[in-house]
C-alpha positions as CSV (number, residue, x, y, z in Angstrom):
1,M,-26.4,-26.0,-11.3
2,S,-23.1,-26.8,-13.0
3,A,-20.4,-28.9,-11.4
4,T,-17.5,-27.1,-9.7
5,S,-14.2,-27.2,-11.5
6,W,-11.5,-26.3,-9.0
7,P,-9.1,-28.9,-7.6
8,N,-10.4,-29.5,-4.1
9,P,-7.5,-31.0,-2.1
10,D,-9.9,-32.7,0.2
11,A,-13.0,-34.9,-0.2
12,P,-16.2,-32.9,-0.2
13,L,-18.4,-33.3,2.9
14,K,-20.8,-36.2,2.8
15,D,-24.0,-34.7,4.0
16,H,-25.6,-31.8,5.9
17,A,-24.9,-33.4,9.2
18,E,-21.2,-33.4,8.5
19,L,-21.4,-29.8,7.2
20,G,-23.0,-28.8,10.6
21,D,-20.3,-30.6,12.5
22,R,-17.6,-28.9,10.5
23,A,-19.1,-25.5,10.9
24,R,-19.4,-25.9,14.7
25,A,-15.7,-27.0,14.8
26,V,-14.7,-23.8,12.9
27,L,-16.4,-21.6,15.4
28,A,-14.9,-23.5,18.3
29,A,-11.4,-23.3,16.8
30,N,-11.7,-19.5,16.3
31,D,-13.1,-18.9,19.8
32,T,-10.6,-17.2,22.1
33,G,-13.1,-17.3,25.0
34,A,-13.6,-13.5,24.9
35,M,-14.5,-13.4,21.2
36,V,-14.8,-15.5,18.1
37,T,-12.1,-14.1,15.8
38,A,-13.2,-13.5,12.2
39,A,-10.8,-16.0,10.8
40,P,-7.5,-17.7,11.8
41,N,-4.3,-15.8,10.8
42,L,-5.8,-13.3,8.4
43,Y,-8.4,-11.7,10.8
44,P,-7.4,-12.5,14.4
45,H,-9.7,-9.9,16.0
46,M,-13.4,-9.1,16.2
47,W,-15.1,-7.3,13.3
48,S,-18.4,-5.5,14.1
49,W,-20.7,-6.9,11.5
50,D,-18.9,-10.3,11.4
51,A,-19.7,-10.5,15.2
52,A,-23.4,-10.0,14.6
53,F,-23.6,-12.9,12.1
54,V,-21.3,-15.0,14.2
55,A,-23.6,-14.5,17.2
56,A,-26.6,-15.6,15.2
57,G,-24.8,-18.8,14.2
58,L,-23.6,-19.4,17.7
59,S,-27.2,-19.1,18.9
60,T,-27.9,-22.4,17.1
61,I,-25.4,-24.0,19.5
62,S,-25.5,-21.9,22.7
63,V,-27.6,-18.9,23.3
64,P,-25.4,-17.8,26.3
65,R,-22.3,-17.8,24.1
66,A,-24.1,-15.9,21.4
67,L,-25.1,-13.2,23.8
68,A,-21.6,-13.0,25.3
69,E,-20.3,-12.3,21.7
70,L,-22.6,-9.3,21.4
71,A,-21.8,-8.2,24.9
72,H,-18.1,-8.1,24.1
73,L,-18.8,-5.9,21.1
74,L,-21.0,-3.6,23.1
75,G,-18.2,-3.2,25.6
76,A,-16.2,-1.4,22.9
77,Q,-19.0,1.1,22.2
78,W,-17.7,4.7,22.2
79,E,-19.2,7.4,24.4
80,S,-20.7,8.9,21.2
81,G,-22.6,5.7,20.5
82,M,-20.5,4.5,17.7
83,I,-19.6,0.8,17.6
84,P,-16.1,0.4,16.1
85,H,-15.5,-1.9,13.2
86,I,-12.6,-3.7,14.9
87,V,-12.2,-4.7,18.5
88,F,-8.6,-5.9,18.8
89,S,-7.6,-9.0,20.7
90,E,-4.1,-9.6,21.9
91,A,-3.1,-11.5,18.8
92,P,0.0,-9.9,17.1
93,G,0.8,-9.5,13.5
94,Y,-2.3,-7.8,12.1
95,F,-2.0,-4.6,10.0
96,P,-3.2,-2.0,10.5
97,G,-3.1,-2.5,14.2
98,V,-4.4,-0.3,17.0
99,D,-1.3,1.9,16.9
100,R,-2.1,3.0,13.4
101,W,-5.6,4.0,14.4
102,R,-4.5,6.1,17.4
103,T,-7.9,5.7,19.2
104,E,-6.5,5.6,22.7
105,G,-8.3,8.3,24.7
106,V,-11.3,8.2,22.3
107,S,-12.3,4.5,22.7
108,P,-13.4,3.3,26.2
109,P,-10.7,2.8,28.8
110,G,-9.0,-0.5,28.3
111,V,-10.5,-1.1,24.9
112,K,-8.4,-1.3,21.8
113,S,-10.5,-0.5,18.7
114,S,-10.4,1.1,15.3
115,G,-12.1,4.5,14.7
116,I,-14.7,3.7,12.1
117,C,-17.8,1.6,11.9
118,Q,-19.5,-1.1,9.8
119,P,-23.1,-1.8,8.6
120,P,-25.6,-1.8,11.4
121,V,-27.0,-5.3,11.1
122,H,-26.8,-6.0,14.8
123,A,-30.4,-5.4,15.9
124,T,-31.7,-7.5,13.1
125,L,-29.6,-10.4,14.2
126,L,-30.3,-9.8,17.9
127,R,-34.0,-10.1,17.2
128,R,-33.4,-13.4,15.5
129,I,-31.4,-14.7,18.4
130,V,-34.0,-13.6,21.0
131,E,-36.8,-15.1,19.0
132,R,-34.9,-18.4,18.6
133,A,-34.2,-18.4,22.4
134,T,-37.8,-17.6,23.2
135,A,-39.0,-20.5,21.1
136,R,-36.7,-22.8,23.0
137,G,-37.9,-21.6,26.3
138,G,-36.3,-22.2,29.7
139,E,-33.0,-20.6,30.7
140,A,-32.1,-19.6,27.1
141,A,-35.2,-17.6,26.8
142,R,-34.7,-15.9,30.2
143,L,-31.1,-14.9,29.4
144,A,-32.0,-13.6,25.9
145,E,-34.9,-11.5,27.3
146,D,-32.6,-10.1,30.0
147,F,-29.9,-9.3,27.5
148,A,-32.4,-7.5,25.2
149,R,-33.8,-5.5,28.1
150,Q,-30.4,-4.4,29.2
151,S,-28.9,-3.8,25.8
152,V,-31.7,-2.1,23.9
153,P,-30.6,1.4,25.1
154,Q,-27.1,0.8,23.8
155,W,-28.4,-0.3,20.4
156,I,-30.6,2.8,20.3
157,R,-27.5,5.0,21.0
158,W,-25.7,3.2,18.1
159,H,-28.6,3.9,15.7
160,G,-29.0,7.5,17.1
161,W,-25.3,8.1,16.4
162,L,-25.6,6.9,12.8
163,R,-28.6,9.1,12.3
164,S,-27.1,12.3,13.8
165,A,-23.4,12.0,12.9
166,R,-23.8,10.2,9.6
167,A,-27.2,11.2,8.3
168,G,-27.9,14.5,10.0
169,D,-28.8,16.1,6.6
170,G,-32.2,14.3,6.6
171,S,-31.4,12.4,3.5
172,G,-32.2,9.0,5.0
173,L,-28.7,7.9,3.8
174,V,-25.7,7.1,5.9
175,T,-22.4,8.8,5.0
176,I,-19.3,6.6,5.2
177,Y,-15.7,8.0,5.3
178,H,-14.0,4.9,4.2
179,G,-14.8,1.9,2.0
180,W,-14.1,-0.3,5.0
181,E,-17.2,1.2,6.7
182,S,-19.3,-0.3,4.0
183,G,-18.0,-3.8,4.7
184,M,-17.4,-4.1,0.9
185,D,-13.9,-2.6,1.1
186,N,-12.8,-2.5,-2.5
187,S,-16.1,-2.8,-4.4
188,P,-16.3,-1.0,-7.8
189,R,-18.9,1.2,-6.0
190,F,-16.0,3.1,-4.6
191,D,-13.6,3.4,-7.6
192,G,-14.6,7.0,-8.4
193,P,-14.4,8.3,-4.9
194,Y,-11.1,6.5,-4.3
195,S,-9.6,7.8,-7.5
196,R,-9.9,11.3,-6.0
197,V,-8.0,10.3,-2.9
198,Q,-4.4,11.4,-3.3
199,P,-2.2,10.4,-0.3
200,G,0.0,13.0,1.2
201,D,2.8,12.4,3.6
202,L,1.8,8.8,4.5
203,E,3.4,6.9,7.4
204,P,5.4,3.9,6.0
205,F,3.6,0.6,6.1
206,V,4.1,-3.1,5.6
207,R,1.1,-5.2,4.8
208,T,0.4,-8.6,6.4
209,D,-2.6,-9.7,4.3
210,T,-0.7,-10.5,1.2
211,R,1.7,-12.7,3.1
212,I,-1.2,-14.8,4.4
213,V,-3.3,-15.0,1.2
214,E,-0.7,-16.3,-1.2
215,D,-2.5,-15.2,-4.3
216,A,-2.0,-11.5,-4.0
217,S,-4.4,-10.9,-7.0
218,Q,-7.3,-11.7,-4.6
219,R,-6.4,-8.7,-2.5
220,P,-6.4,-4.9,-3.1
221,S,-3.2,-3.5,-4.6
222,D,-0.6,-1.5,-2.7
223,E,-1.8,1.7,-4.4
224,E,-5.3,1.0,-3.2
225,Y,-4.0,0.3,0.3
226,A,-2.1,3.5,0.4
227,R,-5.4,5.3,-0.1
228,Y,-7.1,3.3,2.6
229,L,-4.4,4.2,5.1
230,W,-4.4,7.9,4.1
231,L,-8.0,8.1,5.0
232,V,-7.3,6.4,8.4
233,Q,-4.5,9.0,8.9
234,Q,-6.8,11.9,8.1
235,M,-9.4,10.7,10.5
236,A,-6.9,10.0,13.3
237,D,-5.3,13.4,12.8
238,A,-8.8,14.8,13.5
239,A,-9.2,12.6,16.5
240,F,-12.2,11.0,14.9
241,D,-14.2,14.1,15.8
242,D,-17.6,13.7,14.1
243,A,-17.9,17.5,13.7
244,R,-14.5,17.8,11.9
245,L,-14.6,14.8,9.6
246,P,-16.7,16.3,6.8
247,G,-14.1,19.1,6.4
248,V,-11.0,16.9,6.3
249,V,-11.7,13.5,4.8
250,D,-11.2,13.0,1.1
251,F,-13.7,10.1,0.8
252,Q,-17.4,10.7,1.6
253,V,-20.1,8.5,0.2
254,K,-23.8,8.0,0.9
255,D,-23.9,4.3,1.4
256,V,-27.2,2.8,0.2
257,F,-26.5,-0.7,1.6
258,A,-25.7,0.5,5.1
259,S,-28.8,2.7,4.9
260,A,-31.0,-0.2,4.0
261,A,-29.5,-2.3,6.9
262,L,-30.2,0.6,9.2
263,A,-33.8,1.0,8.0
264,T,-34.5,-2.7,8.8
265,A,-32.5,-2.7,12.0
266,N,-34.5,0.3,13.3
267,E,-37.7,-1.7,12.7
268,D,-36.3,-4.8,14.5
269,L,-35.0,-2.6,17.3
270,A,-38.5,-1.2,17.7
271,V,-39.9,-4.7,18.1
272,L,-37.2,-5.5,20.7
273,A,-38.0,-2.3,22.5
274,E,-41.7,-3.0,22.7
275,R,-41.2,-6.6,23.9
276,H,-38.4,-5.9,26.4
277,G,-39.2,-2.9,28.5
278,H,-38.6,0.1,26.3
279,A,-41.9,0.5,24.4
280,G,-41.7,4.3,24.6
281,E,-38.8,4.2,22.2
282,A,-40.6,2.2,19.5
283,P,-42.4,5.1,17.7
284,R,-39.1,7.1,17.3
285,L,-37.3,4.0,15.9
286,R,-40.1,3.4,13.5
287,E,-39.9,7.0,12.3
288,W,-36.2,6.4,11.7
289,A,-37.0,3.2,9.8
290,E,-39.3,5.0,7.5
291,E,-36.8,7.8,7.0
292,F,-34.1,5.4,5.8
293,R,-36.5,3.3,3.8
294,E,-37.5,6.4,1.8
295,G,-33.8,7.4,1.5
296,V,-32.9,4.0,0.0
297,D,-35.8,4.0,-2.4
298,S,-35.0,7.5,-3.6
299,T,-31.6,6.2,-5.0
300,V,-33.0,3.7,-7.5
301,D,-32.0,4.3,-11.1
302,P,-35.2,4.3,-13.1
303,E,-33.4,2.8,-16.1
304,T,-31.5,0.0,-14.4
305,G,-33.7,-0.6,-11.4
306,L,-30.6,-0.8,-9.1
307,A,-30.1,1.4,-6.1
308,R,-27.1,3.8,-6.1
309,D,-24.6,5.4,-3.7
310,R,-23.9,9.0,-4.0
311,D,-20.5,10.7,-3.9
312,V,-21.0,13.5,-1.3
313,L,-18.0,15.5,-2.5
314,T,-19.0,15.7,-6.2
315,G,-22.7,15.1,-5.9
316,E,-22.5,12.3,-8.5
317,W,-24.5,9.1,-8.5
318,I,-22.3,5.9,-8.2
319,D,-23.8,3.2,-10.4
320,P,-21.6,0.2,-11.1
321,P,-23.8,-2.9,-10.9
322,T,-22.9,-4.4,-7.6
323,I,-24.8,-6.4,-5.0
324,A,-25.4,-3.2,-3.1
325,G,-27.8,-2.2,-5.9
326,F,-30.2,-4.6,-4.4
327,A,-30.4,-2.8,-1.0
328,P,-34.1,-2.1,-1.4
329,L,-34.7,-5.9,-1.1
330,I,-33.6,-5.4,2.5
331,S,-35.7,-2.5,3.4
332,T,-38.3,-1.4,0.9
333,A,-42.1,-1.4,1.6
334,D,-42.7,-0.7,-2.1
335,R,-44.1,-4.0,-3.5
336,A,-43.5,-3.0,-7.2
337,L,-39.9,-2.1,-6.5
338,R,-39.3,-5.3,-4.7
339,E,-40.8,-7.3,-7.6
340,R,-38.7,-5.4,-10.1
341,Q,-35.5,-6.0,-8.1
342,S,-36.4,-9.7,-7.6
343,A,-36.8,-10.1,-11.3
344,L,-33.5,-8.4,-11.9
345,I,-31.6,-10.7,-9.5
346,D,-33.0,-13.7,-11.3
347,G,-31.8,-12.4,-14.6
348,P,-28.8,-13.2,-16.8
349,D,-26.5,-10.6,-15.2
350,W,-27.0,-12.2,-11.8
351,T,-28.3,-15.6,-10.6
352,G,-29.6,-16.5,-14.1
353,D,-26.1,-16.5,-15.7
354,P,-25.7,-20.2,-16.9
355,R,-21.9,-20.0,-16.3
356,L,-22.3,-19.9,-12.5
357,A,-21.2,-22.8,-10.4
358,F,-24.2,-22.1,-8.2
359,P,-27.2,-19.8,-8.9
360,L,-26.3,-17.2,-6.3
361,P,-25.7,-13.5,-6.7
362,A,-22.0,-12.4,-7.0
363,S,-20.7,-9.2,-5.4
364,T,-20.6,-7.6,-8.9
365,S,-22.8,-8.4,-11.9
366,T,-21.2,-11.3,-13.8
367,T,-21.5,-9.3,-17.1
368,Y,-19.8,-6.2,-15.7
369,G,-16.9,-5.1,-17.9
370,D,-14.5,-4.9,-15.0
371,L,-15.6,-8.1,-13.3
372,R,-12.7,-9.7,-11.3
373,P,-14.1,-13.0,-10.2
374,R,-11.2,-13.8,-7.8
375,Q,-10.7,-10.4,-6.2
376,Y,-12.5,-9.7,-2.9
377,W,-15.6,-7.5,-3.5
378,R,-15.1,-7.1,-7.2
379,G,-16.7,-10.3,-8.4
380,P,-16.7,-13.3,-5.9
381,V,-19.8,-14.7,-4.2
382,W,-20.1,-14.0,-0.5
383,P,-22.1,-16.7,1.5
384,V,-22.8,-14.2,4.3
385,M,-24.3,-11.7,1.9
386,N,-26.5,-14.3,0.2
387,W,-27.9,-15.5,3.5
388,Y,-28.6,-11.9,4.6
389,L,-30.4,-11.0,1.4
390,A,-32.3,-14.3,1.4
391,T,-33.6,-13.7,4.9
392,A,-34.7,-10.2,3.8
393,L,-36.6,-11.8,0.9
394,R,-38.2,-14.3,3.2
395,R,-39.4,-11.5,5.6
396,H,-41.3,-10.1,2.7
397,G,-43.0,-13.4,2.0
398,D,-40.7,-14.7,-0.8
399,E,-40.3,-18.3,0.4
400,G,-39.5,-19.5,-3.1
401,R,-36.3,-17.6,-3.6
402,Y,-35.3,-18.2,0.0
403,A,-35.6,-21.9,-0.5
404,A,-33.7,-21.8,-3.8
405,W,-30.9,-19.8,-2.4
406,R,-30.7,-22.1,0.7
407,Q,-30.4,-25.1,-1.5
408,A,-27.7,-23.5,-3.7
409,S,-25.8,-22.1,-0.7
410,L,-25.7,-25.4,1.1
411,A,-24.4,-27.1,-2.1
412,Q,-21.8,-24.4,-2.4
413,L,-20.5,-24.9,1.2
414,M,-20.3,-28.7,0.8
415,E,-16.7,-28.3,-0.5
416,G,-15.9,-28.0,3.2
417,H,-13.5,-25.1,3.6
418,F,-15.8,-22.2,4.6
419,G,-14.2,-19.7,2.4
420,E,-14.4,-16.0,3.0
421,Y,-15.8,-15.7,-0.6
422,Y,-16.1,-17.9,-3.6
423,E,-15.1,-17.8,-7.3
424,P,-18.5,-17.5,-9.0
425,F,-17.8,-19.8,-12.0
426,T,-15.8,-22.6,-10.4
427,G,-17.0,-22.6,-6.8
428,E,-13.4,-22.3,-5.5
429,P,-13.2,-21.0,-1.9
430,L,-11.0,-17.8,-1.8
431,G,-9.6,-15.5,0.7
432,S,-9.4,-16.9,4.2
433,W,-10.6,-20.4,4.8
434,N,-12.4,-21.4,8.0
435,Q,-14.1,-17.9,8.0
436,S,-16.3,-17.6,11.1
437,W,-19.2,-15.8,9.5
438,T,-19.3,-18.4,6.7
439,A,-19.5,-21.2,9.2
440,A,-22.2,-19.2,11.1
441,V,-24.5,-18.8,8.1
442,A,-24.0,-22.4,7.3
443,L,-25.5,-23.2,10.7
444,E,-28.3,-20.7,10.1
445,W,-29.2,-22.4,6.8
446,L,-29.1,-25.8,8.5
447,D,-31.2,-24.6,11.4
448,D,-34.2,-24.3,9.0
449,A,-36.1,-27.6,8.5
450,E,-35.4,-29.3,5.2
451,P,-38.0,-28.3,2.6
452,G,-41.0,-30.5,3.1
453,G,-39.6,-31.7,6.4
């Protein structure tokens, strides 16, 4: 791998022990007691899929604290079964805050939350936490088993809501009503659908993110943000009523990545159900897993080999080459498809590009014509995404790629700032530093024994 070329203001970390100490310090500093906020200043609340990764990282330190993180998130679950994408803390200054969402009366009493969701990775990471705790034995194992037994019905309600409210057409693909629901907010995946969103009479707004991230070019533009807020306003005007949203929201996309996450999470939830007192639910969960596996596989472009989203409102395939195109690596049972995708991700458009600071997949193909290597989900490398994909590869027996990505990811993180995302060619940490889920996946990588150890 090439040397990094950005001017790090601090000395890089000396070794993996120091990396682990620094990661634990980041999580401790971001811990309010009730939740680990996603990042200082920029993200002072709990984000749904962040919390799942953070809990996994926390479990390498304290299983009880990891379970408390997931319990706090579940405390915000709506009566419908939805788990909201933001659970607000009391920290001021974040935009858009709960007042913009207008979820009072829809979210649980006393809970301040947003009105949309994020990818359902939770059951997959809960299974990891429970298995880690079980291997340790003692009180950690007892607490984890109790938590699984008590919480499995809530996770089933979450998956059931996704299947009925967002995939009730039987496609095996989850509909999202906002790019924020994908977790990949401004990805080129959504350029077409967003281009057709024309804000009407929008409430005035003043952003806070561009005051915290000094380089505004890393963030979505004000024009993009107006579209984001218009969609929030449309959903809030409809009181987030699942039955009404298809008729009122200007953005509707079948999200292949969220669908793959749900396929795998259904399988993991079936295992948890079998082991922790809910075995009767496992067959239904496995049926759901198969439904979404087939849905994801059906989106693969026979020419490019990448999976595609679909614009619900136009019926068009969405095919910019983004990391979501590798969704089948998460969920597919088709060995030939997995091998084809693995070869693609090794190729010159992805980890085989010799210009990369580290051979890790970026959020967008490095040869994409509209690559923006410093802008959010339009080109940077995301450590959390690479860990999630690597663990999926490993589950299918691909120890070689897992080990290679582990080595490269740890090398990337040795710069010491736990960036939200990284410039692919220089290795510079971008966005928010001291990002909780980046620290969490560092601890996950480190919790594996060194190769040969």
